[in-house]
C-alpha angles and dihedrals in degrees: 000000000000104000096198116102102231104145135061137191123212111192106211105155097107120121095230093225092165089068100047132168090031091054095051088094103005127069109245089228088063095057103118127238096211096320105334125084113244092238090058090061089052093050092046089054091051092050092046087053093057100263112153104184130033130193117198115202106216142164132227093278099056103085091123090070093054091048092049094057094041129087114271106203096176094051092045093051093048092049092046091050088054092050093247095139095153090059091047089056091046095057093040089054089054091054090049098047096107145325099284125188132181137213129174125238097217095200130031096243099146141268094299091056091047091055090047089058087069096057097109092043093053099040115174098340136105110251145185129244119201121185115216094220091067119071113180126195121192106174113206093003141080119293112261093249092051089054090055092046090053089052090049091050088055098047106022086221137108115283128195122200114236142174132183115266132189112280092238090056100053091101089072096061149045104265124205130218111218117217114260091204097054120066116227115258101218105292093349122092133173116239134222100184148352132208128197115233098337125193110265093250092049100048112121092212142340093256106116127195104240112194104287126099140164108199136182117233092249086082090078096065088052093048090052090062098031115129120219116275137172112012091010089281135122101260122210088208091062092052092048089052089055090046087063088068089060104037143354119288123192138195122219119202096218125207119239144073111281122206121199096215091174086073119072095228091044089052091051091049091051092049092051095046094046091048090051088054092057115092094213093051106032100089095045094047093046091050091049093049090050090052091050091048091058090059096049 
């Protein structure tokens, strides 16, 4: 088995019901943070982490994603004719980000089933999974996925990305159970179990899995036999829990600010913070926030 993590899966077949009516005709992954679709930030993180090939799991209503990462000859020629060469370069760079492929998840059977759709693409290699609802910024440091890949290189075992969440919010996430018999190695800890969206009083920790995974290919044979779990769906968390019976699985408490852009307030926070990070917008946004603060 090739032990280098070269490939990534981005599950993007969800209906985006939390953002209706905008997502009635537009893929939720194409909702822009300032002027860049959320999925582009995810792909840029993957590329910056050394990923060479990306498979996006879509459904029949996600053509806009494919168009966004494709070459647009008509748009390029019109921009060039207008002398807008910087913008020509910008859209060409998007098309050249990575080798991107697409496959449809024909039925909405959950994240585990979406990952299983990538079995033939991945083959017998370790691979990354990045969820499009989680945008992570780590200014001046390694991308969150690169941190997980480094942990995988050290252990040659599956690694899930985690951060600590508020106790009253554990029911929203997959929660990991760190091993009591293995001491943490810095930010890396061996796991004994995982549970998807536990009740607050039943959560084994406050370490939540937040949209980044490095998995070994053995996960596919488990997903093929995985019974439905929380929400009546095939849960990736349940299959990873079974994987722990076969081989070691670790959690890595990654560095970076994570935005839940699948949540309306999380999306608003990301938009404000990203705008404040833009030189041409920072002063105007800061001034507007100060004006709003006076009225509160």
